[in-house]
C-alpha positions, 0 to 999 in steps of 0.5 A, a space after each residue: 362856475 360854468 359846466 366847461 370849467 367844472 368838466 376841465 377841473 375833473 379831467 385834470 383831477 382824473 389825469 393827476 391821479 392817474 399819474 400818481 397811480 401809475 408812477 410807482 409801477 413805472 419807477 419800478 420798471 425802469 429800476 428805480 425801486 429800492 427793494 429790488 436793488 442787486 446785491 441786497 444782503 438783508 431782507 425781512 422774510 416774514 414778522 409776526 406779532 406775539 403781543 403788543 410789544 413784542 414781534 418774532 421777525 425772520 430775517 434773511 441774511 446772505 442767504 440764511 435766515 435768522 429768527 429774531 425776538 424784538 421789542 420788550 426790554 431787550 432784543 434776542 436772536 432765537 436762532 439761525 435756521 439751517 440753510 435750505 438746499 438748492 432747488 432741483 434743476 428744472 428739466 425742459 421738455 425735449 431735453 435729455 436727462 443727464 446720466 446718473 454716475 451709476 450709468 456710466 460705463 
C-alpha cells in the first residue's frame, strides 16, 4: 500500500468516527431523543445498590416520588415521599415586587 491510500483510509476512518460521535447530539437537538419526549409520566430519579441482588430505586410518577426496593425474592414499595412544594417565583431585576395581602389598603 502506498502513502496516499493509507492517508485516504485514515481520513475516512476519522470522518466516520466524527459522524458516530456527533449523531446523538444532533438527534437530541432535532427532538429524536426518546428520553426528552413531552408528556412522560414515569422516570427513575436515582438508584443505589444495597447488595449484589437488591437495589433501592427512587422513581418519579406524575410529579410524586416513590421509593422501591427491587431484587431479591420480591419487590417492595417502601413508601411514597411527600410532594415537594413548588419553587418560589423568580423575581427578575428591575421588576416590582407583588404586594403582600397585608399591604392592601
